[in-house]
GUROFI-401361 format. One record per residue (C-alpha): residue number from 1; y, x, z negated. Coordinates in steps of 0.05 Angstrom, whole numbers. Last residue first. Layout:
N
NUM,Y,X,Z
...
! end
This chain:
822
822,-985,1226,353
821,-929,1207,408
820,-873,1194,367
819,-876,1250,322
818,-886,1292,400
817,-810,1288,413
816,-782,1280,480
815,-839,1231,512
814,-859,1253,577
813,-823,1220,631
812,-823,1275,695
811,-781,1240,745
810,-723,1220,705
809,-714,1304,679
808,-733,1326,601
807,-758,1395,615
806,-726,1427,543
805,-761,1365,504
804,-733,1358,436
803,-774,1383,384
802,-738,1343,317
801,-712,1374,259
800,-764,1358,201
799,-749,1310,153
798,-701,1324,91
797,-734,1357,33
796,-715,1305,-21
795,-675,1314,-79
794,-660,1323,-154
793,-726,1359,-175
792,-723,1372,-243
791,-737,1442,-269
790,-794,1450,-314
789,-814,1528,-274
788,-881,1539,-246
787,-870,1603,-224
786,-856,1636,-161
785,-901,1686,-133
784,-890,1755,-127
783,-955,1774,-164
782,-934,1830,-205
781,-854,1808,-211
780,-872,1734,-216
779,-808,1696,-186
778,-773,1642,-234
777,-715,1688,-238
776,-667,1660,-194
775,-687,1590,-211
774,-662,1613,-289
773,-597,1641,-273
772,-585,1571,-228
771,-607,1533,-281
770,-558,1571,-336
769,-505,1570,-290
768,-504,1487,-306
767,-500,1431,-253
766,-456,1377,-268
765,-418,1376,-207
764,-475,1377,-172
763,-531,1425,-143
762,-591,1386,-184
761,-642,1446,-171
760,-717,1446,-166
759,-712,1440,-86
758,-651,1463,-65
757,-602,1412,-35
756,-541,1452,-40
755,-573,1514,-12
754,-561,1578,-48
753,-524,1643,-40
752,-510,1696,-88
751,-456,1737,-58
750,-450,1816,-70
749,-396,1866,-45
748,-356,1846,-103
747,-287,1855,-64
746,-304,1843,9
745,-348,1778,-14
744,-284,1756,-64
743,-244,1757,7
742,-292,1723,55
741,-310,1670,-2
740,-241,1646,-29
739,-224,1592,21
738,-291,1559,17
737,-289,1548,-58
736,-332,1591,-103
735,-384,1580,-145
734,-379,1625,-220
733,-439,1649,-257
732,-429,1684,-317
731,-450,1747,-343
730,-382,1779,-342
729,-355,1742,-285
728,-414,1730,-235
727,-405,1708,-161
726,-434,1654,-128
725,-432,1615,-51
724,-450,1544,-41
723,-497,1526,12
722,-497,1471,78
721,-435,1479,111
720,-418,1538,67
719,-479,1577,116
718,-447,1575,180
717,-376,1594,160
716,-399,1655,116
715,-442,1671,168
714,-379,1670,220
713,-333,1711,176
712,-386,1761,166
711,-401,1773,239
710,-328,1800,247
709,-358,1862,206
708,-301,1895,161
707,-353,1909,92
706,-410,1918,143
705,-460,1868,132
704,-524,1849,98
703,-562,1785,100
702,-611,1770,37
701,-687,1736,25
700,-716,1717,-39
699,-724,1648,-11
698,-674,1611,-73
697,-639,1679,-78
696,-604,1684,-10
695,-580,1744,-38
694,-516,1756,9
693,-499,1832,16
692,-437,1861,33
691,-438,1941,50
690,-386,1989,55
689,-379,2005,-18
688,-438,2057,-10
687,-450,2083,-82
686,-508,2050,-109
685,-513,2027,-180
684,-493,1958,-164
683,-555,1957,-120
682,-608,1985,-167
681,-586,1947,-222
680,-582,1883,-186
679,-655,1889,-157
678,-684,1898,-224
677,-647,1851,-254
676,-665,1804,-211
675,-747,1821,-211
674,-769,1863,-165
673,-830,1847,-113
672,-810,1890,-58
671,-805,1860,17
670,-732,1822,-1
669,-745,1791,69
668,-675,1794,123
667,-630,1747,144
666,-600,1787,200
665,-521,1810,206
664,-546,1886,194
663,-610,1909,218
662,-664,1932,164
661,-663,1995,124
660,-729,2016,82
659,-744,2000,17
658,-699,1932,15
657,-656,1893,-35
656,-653,1940,-86
655,-603,1987,-57
654,-581,1951,15
653,-593,2015,53
652,-553,2042,104
651,-555,2033,173
650,-559,2098,216
649,-518,2139,272
648,-459,2140,204
647,-386,2154,212
646,-355,2088,187
645,-277,2089,193
644,-281,2025,236
643,-348,1984,232
642,-420,2000,257
641,-450,1945,297
640,-514,1914,318
639,-534,1873,388
638,-487,1885,439
637,-530,1923,494
636,-479,1968,539
635,-492,1992,602
634,-517,2054,629
633,-469,2075,693
632,-449,2139,673
631,-495,2177,610
630,-479,2148,543
629,-442,2197,493
628,-374,2170,491
627,-319,2192,438
626,-251,2167,452
625,-192,2213,463
624,-121,2181,442
623,-67,2173,501
622,-3,2159,453
621,30,2102,432
620,112,2091,419
619,100,2016,453
618,133,2044,517
617,82,2103,533
616,33,2037,541
615,-35,2059,519
614,-90,2096,552
613,-160,2102,517
612,-198,2162,543
611,-268,2170,556
610,-306,2222,531
609,-366,2270,548
608,-396,2238,599
607,-326,2247,636
606,-308,2169,660
605,-297,2150,735
604,-373,2128,743
603,-363,2088,666
602,-297,2045,701
601,-328,2032,764
600,-397,2013,738
599,-357,1961,698
598,-375,1942,625
597,-333,1988,593
596,-264,1953,625
595,-285,1882,594
594,-306,1831,641
593,-271,1766,618
592,-324,1700,599
591,-301,1649,643
590,-265,1584,614
589,-208,1612,586
588,-177,1551,542
587,-99,1545,542
586,-56,1594,512
585,-13,1544,477
584,59,1560,456
583,96,1535,514
582,54,1485,554
581,10,1512,606
580,35,1526,679
579,21,1475,724
578,-20,1478,786
577,-37,1443,858
576,5,1374,837
575,-26,1318,808
574,-13,1247,846
573,22,1193,812
572,-11,1165,757
571,-39,1098,766
570,-110,1122,774
569,-112,1151,712
568,-91,1092,673
567,-141,1047,706
566,-201,1101,693
565,-166,1108,612
564,-181,1029,602
563,-233,1022,611
562,-298,1073,615
561,-308,1077,552
560,-309,1137,506
559,-393,1131,482
558,-419,1114,548
557,-359,1136,586
556,-372,1208,562
555,-455,1192,576
554,-441,1167,643
553,-392,1231,662
552,-444,1286,636
551,-493,1242,678
550,-451,1241,738
549,-428,1322,732
548,-506,1333,734
547,-510,1299,804
546,-535,1228,819
545,-592,1222,881
544,-590,1189,942
543,-520,1175,952
542,-473,1122,932
541,-401,1123,946
540,-348,1150,900
539,-314,1126,837
538,-251,1157,835
537,-230,1202,773
536,-245,1189,701
535,-287,1254,698
534,-239,1300,737
533,-178,1273,715
532,-203,1278,643
531,-216,1348,645
530,-291,1379,644
529,-301,1392,714
528,-292,1476,704
527,-357,1461,669
526,-393,1435,721
525,-421,1502,745
524,-448,1536,683
523,-468,1473,658
522,-517,1458,713
521,-541,1523,717
520,-556,1511,633
519,-589,1455,645
518,-562,1390,612
517,-563,1366,535
516,-583,1296,523
515,-592,1247,575
514,-612,1241,648
513,-634,1308,659
512,-621,1336,728
511,-666,1345,781
510,-665,1422,801
509,-625,1441,869
508,-665,1434,941
507,-656,1351,942
506,-596,1349,975
505,-568,1277,987
504,-518,1278,937
503,-478,1239,883
502,-424,1248,836
501,-389,1313,862
500,-335,1334,826
499,-266,1344,867
498,-235,1402,897
497,-245,1477,868
496,-233,1474,795
495,-190,1521,776
494,-216,1589,735
493,-154,1611,705
492,-111,1661,713
491,-71,1704,665
490,-134,1713,615
489,-146,1772,652
488,-76,1808,640
487,-88,1785,563
486,-164,1810,558
485,-130,1880,592
484,-83,1881,531
483,-129,1864,484
482,-169,1919,510
481,-115,1969,491
480,-111,1935,422
479,-190,1948,415
478,-181,2012,435
477,-122,2044,394
476,-163,2011,335
475,-227,2057,344
474,-180,2109,360
473,-143,2109,292
472,-210,2093,243
471,-252,2152,283
470,-298,2139,325
469,-371,2163,326
468,-407,2133,386
467,-479,2116,377
466,-490,2072,437
465,-515,2020,392
464,-462,2022,344
463,-410,2036,382
462,-419,1969,435
461,-430,1922,366
460,-355,1956,345
459,-324,1944,416
458,-342,1883,421
457,-328,1850,357
456,-261,1892,362
455,-245,1853,422
454,-261,1787,410
453,-228,1789,339
452,-169,1816,361
451,-173,1760,424
450,-186,1708,366
449,-119,1723,334
448,-118,1672,282
447,-61,1631,271
446,-86,1567,310
445,-147,1562,255
444,-99,1559,200
443,-53,1509,242
442,-108,1468,254
441,-129,1459,180
440,-61,1444,154
439,-63,1389,195
438,-23,1365,267
437,-44,1340,335
436,0,1330,401
435,-39,1350,451
434,-8,1422,455
433,-32,1424,383
432,-105,1407,388
431,-116,1453,446
430,-88,1510,406
429,-138,1487,346
428,-189,1482,399
427,-183,1548,423
426,-174,1573,350
425,-248,1534,344
424,-280,1569,400
423,-270,1643,399
422,-328,1673,362
421,-382,1615,368
420,-357,1606,435
419,-363,1682,458
418,-450,1675,476
417,-434,1615,505
416,-472,1624,575
415,-536,1633,543
414,-576,1681,585
413,-628,1693,647
412,-603,1627,676
411,-634,1592,733
410,-701,1580,707
409,-679,1533,655
408,-636,1544,587
407,-622,1484,552
406,-548,1474,535
405,-505,1476,481
404,-441,1440,485
403,-386,1485,438
402,-330,1491,482
401,-330,1441,545
400,-350,1396,497
399,-291,1413,444
398,-245,1407,511
397,-269,1345,522
396,-262,1318,454
395,-195,1342,455
394,-183,1295,528
393,-211,1239,484
392,-158,1237,431
391,-100,1253,478
390,-108,1197,523
389,-121,1151,451
388,-55,1178,427
387,-16,1166,489
386,-44,1099,499
385,-23,1077,427
384,37,1108,434
383,55,1074,493
382,62,1104,563
381,89,1166,604
380,53,1226,633
379,72,1300,636
378,26,1338,673
377,-16,1399,646
376,-64,1447,683
375,-85,1519,666
374,-158,1505,642
373,-156,1441,692
372,-118,1369,682
371,-100,1369,613
370,-52,1307,598
369,9,1310,567
368,48,1250,526
367,112,1209,542
366,142,1160,498
365,153,1203,442
364,116,1202,372
363,66,1265,376
362,46,1268,307
361,-36,1250,315
360,-59,1277,248
359,-75,1202,230
358,-112,1198,299
357,-156,1252,279
356,-182,1216,214
355,-190,1155,258
354,-231,1188,304
353,-275,1223,265
352,-296,1168,216
351,-276,1149,156
350,-253,1197,93
349,-229,1270,101
348,-263,1314,45
347,-272,1376,86
346,-207,1375,118
345,-199,1360,195
344,-200,1405,259
343,-270,1433,228
342,-296,1362,245
341,-281,1380,314
340,-325,1430,314
339,-377,1391,282
338,-367,1331,343
337,-372,1385,394
336,-437,1416,361
335,-471,1338,360
334,-442,1309,419
333,-500,1322,466
332,-546,1309,407
331,-512,1244,395
330,-541,1232,475
329,-614,1238,454
328,-611,1187,399
327,-576,1141,449
326,-626,1150,514
325,-669,1134,454
324,-636,1058,447
323,-638,1056,511
322,-579,1053,562
321,-590,1048,642
320,-540,1087,672
319,-472,1066,688
318,-451,1009,739
317,-513,964,722
316,-511,915,790
315,-590,933,802
314,-603,916,748
313,-568,858,748
312,-609,833,812
311,-671,851,794
310,-670,796,734
309,-647,750,777
308,-702,762,816
307,-749,766,765
306,-721,690,736
305,-733,666,809
304,-803,693,799
303,-814,658,739
302,-876,697,704
301,-830,745,656
300,-887,771,612
299,-897,827,657
298,-828,861,646
297,-826,919,683
296,-901,939,719
295,-901,879,764
294,-901,913,820
293,-842,876,859
292,-796,899,787
291,-817,976,787
290,-818,972,864
289,-743,953,866
288,-724,999,801
287,-753,1051,841
286,-716,1037,905
285,-648,1031,874
284,-666,1094,840
283,-680,1134,898
282,-607,1102,927
281,-579,1138,876
280,-507,1122,842
279,-498,1054,816
278,-574,1045,808
277,-566,1107,755
276,-630,1109,715
275,-632,1141,638
274,-676,1089,618
273,-714,1049,663
272,-789,1066,657
271,-782,1077,584
270,-751,1007,572
269,-811,967,606
268,-861,1006,569
267,-824,984,509
266,-824,912,521
265,-772,867,542
264,-801,793,536
263,-774,790,473
262,-700,781,493
261,-731,713,534
260,-687,666,478
259,-619,715,483
258,-620,715,553
257,-644,777,592
256,-601,818,631
255,-572,822,559
254,-611,886,565
253,-551,925,598
252,-493,892,560
251,-533,909,496
250,-530,984,508
249,-459,981,534
248,-449,948,449
247,-490,994,431
246,-446,1059,459
245,-391,1029,440
244,-404,1019,369
243,-437,1102,373
242,-371,1117,387
241,-331,1081,338
240,-365,1112,289
239,-373,1185,305
238,-392,1218,237
237,-431,1263,265
236,-466,1267,198
235,-477,1186,195
234,-489,1175,269
233,-542,1227,267
232,-578,1200,208
231,-581,1133,234
230,-621,1168,301
229,-667,1209,253
228,-693,1147,225
227,-741,1149,296
226,-730,1093,352
225,-776,1099,406
224,-807,1032,395
223,-740,999,377
222,-723,972,457
221,-781,940,466
220,-768,888,416
219,-706,865,441
218,-694,812,388
217,-659,863,348
216,-607,887,391
215,-550,852,370
214,-565,871,302
213,-550,936,316
212,-485,917,338
211,-471,888,263
210,-496,948,226
209,-439,984,269
208,-385,942,250
207,-405,937,174
206,-419,1015,163
205,-458,1013,94
204,-517,997,135
203,-516,1071,164
202,-516,1098,89
201,-572,1063,77
200,-614,1081,126
199,-604,1147,122
198,-624,1139,40
197,-688,1098,62
196,-719,1153,108
195,-694,1212,45
194,-735,1169,-4
193,-799,1162,46
192,-809,1099,91
191,-861,1044,81
190,-837,1016,14
189,-767,996,50
188,-822,940,91
187,-846,916,27
186,-778,906,-6
185,-756,865,57
184,-812,827,41
183,-798,810,-32
182,-720,793,-20
181,-723,750,46
180,-647,736,42
179,-658,719,119
178,-617,778,144
177,-659,820,95
176,-720,796,127
175,-700,807,195
174,-669,879,180
173,-738,893,145
172,-781,877,212
171,-729,917,262
170,-732,973,210
169,-799,983,206
168,-815,972,281
167,-758,1021,297
166,-791,1075,244
165,-858,1066,269
164,-918,1019,255
163,-985,1024,273
162,-1005,1095,245
161,-973,1086,177
160,-1026,1025,174
159,-1082,1071,190
158,-1054,1125,142
157,-1055,1071,81
156,-1121,1035,104
155,-1155,1111,103
154,-1125,1124,31
153,-1147,1058,7
152,-1224,1066,42
151,-1225,1140,13
150,-1208,1123,-57
149,-1182,1184,-91
148,-1237,1233,-130
147,-1231,1280,-70
146,-1170,1306,-89
145,-1116,1299,-33
144,-1088,1345,3
143,-1034,1331,62
142,-1061,1380,125
141,-1018,1418,178
140,-1066,1448,236
139,-1096,1514,248
138,-1119,1545,316
137,-1077,1600,330
136,-1119,1657,310
135,-1171,1637,371
134,-1131,1605,428
133,-1109,1528,420
132,-1111,1476,458
131,-1186,1458,456
130,-1187,1449,381
129,-1115,1420,383
128,-1147,1362,417
127,-1205,1350,368
126,-1161,1360,311
125,-1108,1306,347
124,-1159,1258,359
123,-1187,1259,290
122,-1114,1239,259
121,-1145,1207,203
120,-1196,1216,142
119,-1211,1289,151
118,-1266,1312,106
117,-1252,1389,82
116,-1298,1437,101
115,-1318,1503,62
114,-1370,1544,111
113,-1336,1614,89
112,-1288,1608,28
111,-1216,1571,40
110,-1150,1614,57
109,-1086,1562,48
108,-1039,1582,95
107,-978,1569,69
106,-943,1502,69
105,-864,1522,82
104,-811,1464,54
103,-869,1433,23
102,-859,1441,-53
101,-920,1413,-74
100,-957,1473,-39
99,-909,1514,-69
98,-912,1490,-139
97,-997,1490,-146
96,-985,1564,-122
95,-999,1621,-72
94,-1037,1682,-73
93,-1081,1652,-17
92,-1149,1662,-55
91,-1119,1640,-118
90,-1097,1571,-83
89,-1169,1568,-54
88,-1203,1574,-116
87,-1156,1523,-145
86,-1168,1476,-91
85,-1242,1485,-76
84,-1250,1475,-160
83,-1207,1406,-148
82,-1247,1387,-97
81,-1204,1377,-28
80,-1199,1307,13
79,-1152,1307,80
78,-1097,1273,105
77,-1079,1291,179
76,-1011,1329,194
75,-966,1296,254
74,-911,1270,204
73,-905,1339,166
72,-877,1362,232
71,-901,1438,242
70,-954,1411,287
69,-904,1398,342
68,-955,1414,400
67,-912,1430,462
66,-882,1382,524
65,-922,1385,572
64,-986,1419,555
63,-990,1390,480
62,-980,1323,518
61,-1037,1329,569
60,-1074,1359,512
59,-1057,1297,471
58,-1076,1243,526
57,-1142,1285,533
56,-1162,1267,460
55,-1139,1189,461
54,-1185,1177,517
53,-1240,1210,492
52,-1269,1268,538
51,-1263,1330,481
50,-1328,1309,460
49,-1372,1262,412
48,-1326,1200,416
47,-1264,1191,375
46,-1274,1130,337
45,-1215,1107,288
44,-1237,1107,218
43,-1234,1036,179
42,-1306,1026,175
41,-1345,1097,180
40,-1386,1086,252
39,-1347,1141,284
38,-1367,1194,235
37,-1297,1227,191
36,-1291,1303,226
35,-1301,1364,179
34,-1242,1407,182
33,-1256,1479,159
32,-1249,1502,231
31,-1194,1479,248
30,-1157,1537,203
29,-1116,1501,144
28,-1033,1504,138
27,-1015,1468,67
26,-993,1405,40
25,-987,1378,-28
24,-1038,1355,-82
23,-1038,1280,-77
22,-1080,1244,-113
21,-1025,1196,-162
20,-987,1193,-100
19,-1034,1169,-52
18,-1079,1115,-101
17,-1003,1088,-113
16,-984,1086,-36
15,-1055,1048,-26
14,-1046,1003,-84
13,-975,976,-61
12,-913,1009,-95
11,-854,952,-114
10,-788,986,-100
9,-747,1018,-145
8,-729,1077,-97
7,-810,1076,-73
6,-811,1144,-113
5,-846,1181,-55
4,-832,1250,-82
3,-905,1273,-69
2,-906,1238,0
1,-840,1275,31
! end
């Protein structure tokens, strides 16, 4: 962010120095307080006197089609404010200068009646927002500068930033790096904030990856939509080999124009062609031909013969027409699966996911296992190298089946992956073992009883919502009974009906997305085909439109390659109808089982006052009554929770943290303006030992859980990725390793949780507990505001996450991210 723009050793230009010196933070400001600069002012972009101006209309259409990302700091507008006005607004808004400079959650700045702030750039955005938002929602984010700043320098700074996107900056930077032109490269570095420079440097440490990006530098149009988020996604995913393969295929697509004509690849041509699938779709073939014949693509390519050759090669593209934009979007497809696969490895593993997992491949024989369906496996012969990769890709397919998060559409009423967060990792570990992988982490996850956890989670949530008061023994018996039922349900797996269809002529179904995550309705119908024999199955005849499974197939090919797996699968003997799962591995259930109490027939056959959980008498158990207080036919709503052995109709308060009881398993605000000492004294004085609290001290929020709540484990898993946990030993804080968090939480009932990249604190090996305690105590008990402290900011807050377009299809082609439009 701008106030932390230290230029990282680079020489700052005068405009940047002027901006840093006068910068006073970020805030949300009512649109009525903006005063737009006159169009005749030198350096100010004309917008016109009404909403009919071209750029305003463009933004209005964009807001209506994909939404308005006004939360993104990159879309904030620079405004001038006097020091007196700012000081008064800070007091009236009950905020502080520190909060404004922090920039993580910009406050609403309350300005006096009639106060107008001069807006130096972004006038079209303000005009469009005034028309788009309804009363009560009319605000926009602003960068605040003291009005003593030189207006022309600030105006020029933001005018320049609007002219160069991240892709253009990177392309120019890299050219100067390759040519050894240090000063020019430094000038381009200075256009980025510290976090962006860090992401680029981390990517550039991967030499093979860097070389692949270098091959694409001449194709100017590919870089227009690039955001530094692309580099961050690559580094975060650790999928380096997969990214190299994707970039290599992208180069092969665009090398339809020779190197000396690469600059003719313009941004509009890339935008119109990316995602098209001429090998699958007759409609796409016609689209490419029309674009070329009408000179809508490659308009600078004049020679007719060369245009014909380029057209011929485009029509021969075997998969999708790839771009750097599709690359960035497709990385979102792999995001959660790659995170799950990293869970099978030590947290400190080095290098890429692929190298780390292949080192855990322990199978040494000349045969290997191929999973053909949820319940089908085959044995194939091959070299160890072939076997390892033909096990690695199916493991990815398993992670994709379990963890890809779809986008909702009108054909699905709820998420289809409700249970993946509970059952996913243990089943992924089981699959890894079946395929020949082994590690301490894999064994630990595989040893978890996912069925017991799932059943307990279901029963306890149902009891809470429907006000059951079971005795601990009865609840445990119910869990065991449902476990037995679940095992019976798992005896039969959903098997794909025939082979998937890659192209079709029907147009009644919604158009499929050509990149990024699939629609929920498509994923629900396609998941049974996410196995290697289907994905790498025989190519089919072309039809009018590609199907969603064809898009998924091509996304997988883009990252993992089509050859040599395609040929190896074709050479295998014909698969039998069904083969059992290998001994000792339960496989991956694709259908969420319908549990007994979710069926109307079960409810209708059960008396309204009690139901009976019948255990197998051969095991020595007996029938146990289970109290029930709902009418027959009522459905269960699984949203909150009561633990085993807790006879309470309401959730107790977390003393000190709240004055009224909030929901468990939810991040809650600390409403009262109590000091940390007051909160802790009230908490430790409470006698309810059934609750556990996570104190999120940096944001004055907290979680509360029942002592034996399964959601406690999943929350620890999610938070530990980017938070640290600590407890107090005497008067000293002590950080906890991940493996001890759950045990200490159950023993001590209260843990302190803070972000590893908390602003104002250095969370490193050298950070002292005194620093953490000082940060916790920086709240003023009278105002509820954070006091200005002297702790040094050690890291820049990461750039805002993108807002992906949920409606993106090939035929409707708006920009996916609004920050690229504004």
